[in-house]
C-alpha positions in Angstrom: -45.4 51.0 -16.2 -42.8 52.7 -18.3 -42.6 51.3 -21.8 -39.8 48.8 -22.3 -38.8 48.2 -18.7 -38.2 44.5 -19.5 -35.8 45.7 -22.3 -33.4 46.9 -19.5 -33.3 43.6 -17.6 -31.7 40.2 -18.1 -33.5 37.2 -16.6 -32.3 33.7 -16.0 -33.8 30.9 -13.9 -33.3 27.7 -11.9 -36.0 25.4 -10.7 -36.5 24.0 -7.2 -37.7 20.4 -6.8 -39.5 18.9 -3.9 -39.8 15.4 -2.5 -42.5 14.5 -5.1 -40.1 15.6 -7.9 -42.4 18.5 -8.7 -41.5 22.1 -9.2 -41.4 23.7 -5.7 -40.5 27.1 -7.0 -38.5 29.3 -9.4 -35.3 31.1 -8.6 -35.3 34.1 -11.0 -32.0 35.9 -11.3 -32.1 39.6 -12.3 -29.6 42.0 -13.5 -29.4 45.1 -15.6 -28.5 44.8 -19.3 -25.1 46.2 -20.2 -25.4 50.0 -20.5 -29.0 50.0 -19.1 -30.4 51.3 -15.8 -33.2 49.3 -14.1 -36.3 51.0 -12.7 -36.9 48.4 -10.0 -40.5 49.3 -9.0 -41.5 49.1 -12.7 -39.7 45.9 -13.2 -41.3 44.3 -10.2 -44.7 45.5 -11.4 -44.1 43.9 -14.8 -43.0 40.6 -13.2 -46.2 40.7 -11.0 -48.4 41.2 -14.1 -47.0 37.9 -15.5 -46.9 36.0 -12.1 -50.4 35.2 -11.2 -51.8 33.5 -8.1 -51.5 30.0 -9.7 -47.8 30.5 -10.6 -45.1 28.7 -8.6 -43.4 30.1 -5.5 -41.0 32.9 -6.7 -37.6 33.8 -5.3 -35.7 36.8 -6.7 -31.9 36.9 -6.8 -29.3 39.2 -8.2 -25.5 39.4 -8.3 -25.7 43.2 -8.0 -25.5 44.7 -4.5 -27.2 47.9 -5.6 -30.0 46.0 -7.3 -30.4 43.7 -4.2 -30.8 46.8 -2.0 -33.6 48.1 -4.2 -35.2 44.6 -4.3 -35.2 44.5 -0.5 -36.9 48.0 -0.4 -39.4 47.5 -3.1 -40.4 43.8 -3.6 -44.1 43.3 -2.7 -44.3 40.7 0.0 -47.1 38.9 -1.9 -45.0 38.6 -5.0 -41.7 36.9 -4.1 -39.0 36.2 -1.5 -35.7 38.0 -2.0 -32.5 36.0 -1.9 -29.5 37.5 -0.1 -26.0 36.0 -0.8 -24.0 35.4 2.3 -21.1 37.6 1.2 -23.4 40.6 0.6 -24.4 40.7 4.2 -21.0 42.3 4.9 -22.3 45.4 3.0 -23.9 47.8 5.4 -26.4 48.9 2.7 -27.7 45.3 2.6 -27.4 44.3 6.3 -29.4 47.4 7.3 -32.1 46.7 4.8 -32.7 43.1 5.7 -34.5 43.7 9.0 -36.4 46.7 7.5 -37.7 44.5 4.7 -38.9 42.0 7.3 -40.9 44.7 9.1 -43.1 45.1 6.0 -43.6 41.3 5.7 -41.0 40.5 3.0 -39.6 37.0 3.2 -35.8 36.8 2.9 -33.8 33.8 1.9 -30.1 33.5 3.0 -28.0 32.0 0.2 -24.7 30.3 1.0 -22.0 31.5 -1.4 -19.7 28.6 -0.5 -19.9 25.3 1.3 -18.2 26.5 4.4 -20.5 29.6 4.8 -22.7 29.7 7.9 -25.5 32.2 8.8 -24.3 34.4 11.7 -26.6 34.2 14.7 -27.2 37.9 14.7 -28.9 37.6 11.3 -30.7 34.2 11.8 -34.0 35.7 12.9 -34.2 37.8 9.8 -34.3 34.9 7.3 -37.2 32.5 6.8 -35.3 30.1 4.6 -31.7 29.2 3.7 -30.1 27.8 0.5 -27.2 25.7 1.6 -24.3 23.9 -0.1 -22.7 20.7 1.3 -18.9 20.7 1.7 -17.0 17.7 0.4 -16.8 16.3 4.0 -20.5 16.9 4.6 -21.4 15.2 1.3 -19.4 12.1 2.4 -21.2 12.1 5.7 -24.6 12.3 4.0 -23.8 9.5 1.7 -22.6 7.3 4.5 -25.8 8.0 6.4 -27.9 6.9 3.5 -25.7 3.9 2.9 -26.2 2.8 6.6 -30.0 3.2 6.1 -29.9 0.9 3.0 -27.8 -1.7 4.8 -30.0 -1.6 8.0 -33.7 -1.1 7.3 -34.3 -0.3 11.0 -32.1 2.8 10.5 -33.7 4.0 7.3 -35.3 7.4 7.3 -34.2 10.5 9.1 -30.6 10.3 10.3 -29.2 12.5 13.0 -25.7 11.7 11.8 -26.4 13.4 8.5 -25.4 17.1 8.1 -28.5 17.7 5.9 -31.1 19.7 7.8 -34.9 19.4 7.4 -36.8 22.2 5.7 -33.7 23.8 4.1 -33.0 24.1 0.4 -29.8 22.5 -1.0 -27.9 23.5 -4.1 -25.2 21.8 -6.2 -26.5 18.3 -5.5 -24.5 16.2 -8.0 -26.0 12.8 -7.5 -29.5 11.4 -7.4 -28.6 9.4 -4.3 -27.7 12.6 -2.5 -30.9 14.3 -3.8 -33.0 11.4 -2.5 -31.2 11.6 0.8 -32.0 15.3 1.2 -35.6 15.1 0.1 -36.8 11.6 1.1 -34.7 10.8 4.2 -33.9 14.2 5.7 -37.1 16.1 4.7 -35.2 19.0 3.0 -37.7 21.6 1.6 -36.2 21.4 -1.9 -33.1 21.0 -4.0 -32.1 23.9 -6.3 -31.4 22.4 -9.7 -31.4 18.7 -10.4 -28.6 16.1 -10.9 -29.6 15.5 -14.5 -26.1 14.2 -15.6 -26.0 11.6 -12.8 -29.6 10.5 -13.4 -28.9 10.0 -17.1 -25.6 8.3 -16.4 -27.5 5.6 -14.4 -29.3 4.8 -17.6 -26.4 4.9 -19.9 -26.5 1.2 -20.7 -30.1 0.6 -21.7 -31.6 4.1 -22.0 -34.8 5.4 -20.6 -38.3 4.1 -21.2 -41.3 6.5 -21.5 -42.7 7.6 -18.2 -45.5 5.6 -16.8 -47.6 8.6 -15.8 -47.3 10.2 -19.3 -48.6 7.0 -20.9 -51.5 6.7 -18.5 -52.4 10.4 -19.0 -52.5 9.9 -22.8 -54.5 6.7 -22.6 -57.0 8.4 -20.3 -57.3 11.3 -22.7 -57.9 8.9 -25.7 -60.5 7.0 -23.7 -62.2 10.3 -22.8 -62.6 11.3 -26.4 -60.3 14.3 -25.8 -59.7 16.9 -28.6 -56.7 16.4 -30.9 -54.9 19.5 -29.5 -55.0 18.0 -26.1 -53.8 14.6 -27.3 -50.9 16.2 -29.1 -50.1 18.2 -25.9 -50.0 15.1 -23.7 -47.9 13.2 -26.2 -45.4 16.0 -26.2 -44.9 16.0 -22.4 -42.3 13.1 -22.5 -39.4 13.4 -24.9 -38.8 9.7 -25.0 -42.4 8.9 -25.7 -42.5 11.5 -28.5 -39.3 10.0 -30.0 -40.6 6.5 -29.8 -43.9 7.5 -31.3 -42.2 9.1 -34.3 -40.0 6.0 -34.8 -43.1 3.8 -34.6 -45.1 6.0 -37.0 -42.2 5.7 -39.6 -41.4 2.1 -39.1 -41.4 -0.3 -42.0 -43.9 -2.5 -40.3 -46.6 0.1 -40.7 -45.8 0.6 -44.4 -47.1 4.1 -44.6 -46.7 5.9 -47.9 -45.3 9.1 -46.5 -43.0 10.3 -43.7 -44.4 11.4 -40.4 -42.4 14.3 -39.0 -44.8 15.8 -36.5 -46.7 14.3 -33.5 -50.0 15.7 -34.7 -49.6 14.2 -38.2 -48.8 10.9 -36.6 -51.9 10.9 -34.4 -54.1 11.7 -37.4 -52.5 9.2 -39.8 -52.3 6.3 -37.3 -55.7 7.0 -35.7 -56.6 6.8 -32.1 -57.4 3.1 -31.9 -54.1 2.2 -33.4 -52.3 4.7 -31.1 -54.1 3.3 -28.1 -53.0 -0.2 -28.9 -49.4 0.9 -29.3 -49.5 2.7 -25.9 -50.9 -0.3 -24.2 -48.1 -2.4 -25.6 -45.6 0.1 -24.2 -47.2 0.4 -20.7 -45.7 -2.7 -19.1 -42.2 -1.4 -20.0 -42.8 2.2 -18.9 -40.8 3.6 -16.0 -42.3 4.9 -12.7 -38.9 6.4 -11.7 -39.7 9.8 -10.1 -36.1 10.9 -10.4 -36.6 11.2 -14.2 -39.5 13.6 -13.8 -37.4 16.7 -13.3 -35.3 15.7 -16.3 -38.4 15.4 -18.5 -40.1 18.5 -17.2 -37.0 20.7 -17.7 -36.8 19.5 -21.4 -40.5 20.2 -21.9 -40.1 23.7 -20.4 -37.2 24.4 -22.8 -39.3 23.3 -25.7 -42.3 25.5 -24.6 -40.0 28.5 -24.2 -38.5 28.1 -27.7 -41.8 27.6 -29.4 -43.2 30.7 -27.6 -40.3 32.8 -28.8 -41.4 32.5 -32.4 -43.1 35.6 -33.8 -46.9 35.6 -33.4 -47.4 35.7 -37.1 -45.5 32.6 -37.8 -47.2 29.3 -38.7 -48.2 26.6 -36.2 -46.1 24.2 -38.3 -42.9 26.1 -37.5 -43.9 26.4 -33.9 -44.2 22.6 -33.7 -40.8 22.2 -35.3 -39.2 24.5 -32.7 -40.9 22.6 -29.9 -39.6 19.3 -31.2 -36.1 20.9 -31.5 -36.2 21.8 -27.8 -37.8 18.6 -26.7 -35.4 16.3 -28.5 -32.1 18.2 -28.2 -30.8 15.7 -25.7 -32.6 12.7 -27.0 -29.3 10.7 -27.5 -28.6 10.9 -23.8 -32.1 9.7 -22.9 -32.1 6.7 -25.2 -28.3 6.0 -24.8 -27.5 5.9 -28.5 -25.2 7.9 -30.7 -26.8 11.2 -31.8 -26.3 10.5 -35.5 -28.1 7.2 -35.4 -30.9 8.7 -33.3 -31.5 11.5 -35.7 -31.3 9.2 -38.7 -34.1 7.0 -37.3 -36.8 9.7 -37.5 -37.6 12.1 -40.3 -37.1 15.4 -38.5 -37.1 18.6 -40.5 -33.5 19.6 -41.6 -33.8 22.8 -39.5 -34.3 20.7 -36.4 -31.5 18.3 -37.1 -29.1 21.1 -38.0 -29.7 22.8 -34.6 -29.4 19.6 -32.6 -26.5 18.0 -34.4 -24.5 20.8 -35.9 -25.5 23.9 -33.8 -26.3 25.7 -37.0 -29.4 26.8 -39.0 -32.3 29.0 -38.1 -33.3 27.1 -35.0 -29.9 27.1 -33.3 -30.2 30.7 -31.9 -33.5 29.7 -30.2 -31.9 26.6 -28.7 -28.7 28.4 -27.6 -30.7 31.2 -26.0 -33.0 28.7 -24.2 -30.0 26.8 -22.8 -28.5 30.1 -21.6 -31.6 31.1 -19.6 -31.2 27.9 -17.6 -28.3 29.5 -15.8 -27.9 32.2 -13.2 -25.4 34.1 -15.4 -27.2 37.2 -16.8 -24.1 38.2 -18.8 -24.2 35.0 -20.9 -27.9 35.5 -21.6 -27.4 39.1 -22.7 -24.6 38.1 -25.0 -26.8 35.5 -26.7 -29.6 38.0 -27.2 -27.2 40.4 -28.8 -25.5 37.7 -30.9 -28.7 36.4 -32.3 -30.7 39.7 -32.5 -33.3 38.8 -29.9 -35.1 41.7 -28.2 -34.6 41.5 -24.4 -38.1 42.7 -23.7 -39.7 39.9 -25.8 -37.4 37.3 -24.4 -38.2 38.3 -20.8 -41.9 38.4 -21.4 -41.9 34.9 -23.0 -39.7 33.6 -20.2 -41.9 35.0 -17.5 -45.1 33.6 -19.1 -43.5 30.2 -19.6 -42.3 30.0 -16.0 -45.5 31.3 -14.5 -47.4 28.6 -16.4 -45.5 25.8 -14.6 -47.8 23.7 -12.4 -47.2 24.8 -8.8 -46.7 22.0 -6.2 
């Protein structure tokens, strides 16, 4: 593999979510960095070295017609599916390669560029999957279908009057009601992205409680005499639980003589028996709502990516701070409180608070870059790397490792 091949590429991602609200796959968007030329076989080889057999399903996409043509020619069938935007099928260089790619076993995914787009029958046999977008009218029909099912239990479940098709992937789903209709009622394969804003809006009055499964996992680990590293890891898998733990550890009721500003420090100072009792008190109030799982997991992924971006030689203490910065950067939306009061309630390091509240300080570049990668806009990602002096090669390596480590459904 030529040295520095990942320094020529810009990578961004979106997650696919299935009916269990687990990661069903990763859509990785590729493009060449400004002024660079991509060696596509070497790039695919590099991605394959990071993307092991336990990694999630991988879909490769690009806004570049020339790069798409090379992906259709060179992508190993065992590595990924290649996404073809509907408008690019008008390009003979693409339309001629689509069937040829199928002859060597490559799976191709048709991607609707607009709600009204439809896959032409002549191409239908060449695509194993489609990413569709509902029009405004189709969205209303789908919502009416799910409303009828709620009003009449005998009509609940699959609805032939809904425009949502089974086994297809749907994008730009703006409400959790519509996401549930696609996944639970119409048996869609997945939704691309998650309606996080709508999910959080539903909890705007009272905020979100810690996840039931996260609490149980942590209790099980404590009862199993698990190592401290694993306990810290489990506690950090739910942003609300982590926030509530830091608040509790610093509460006046405990009367501790020093501030607790990390999860690990809190576990060690409180002790496992005290922590276990606190978790048991929380358990009856924990939420089992599966629609919150993609929200939590996306925030955890952001935190992992930010922490992994830190130079290898830096201390674990700084890495924990960066993780907390990513994990808690939207905590005000989760607990439905003003950001200023939320940040005042826990003794986070000033570097963390500056990044979250003021978008300044040494951690803000990490957070801004992490947010940029959660988008299919390579130009924005490239601009953030240049602005904050991140090396593209290192960013891409860290991103691929982080995404490949996601639990596959």
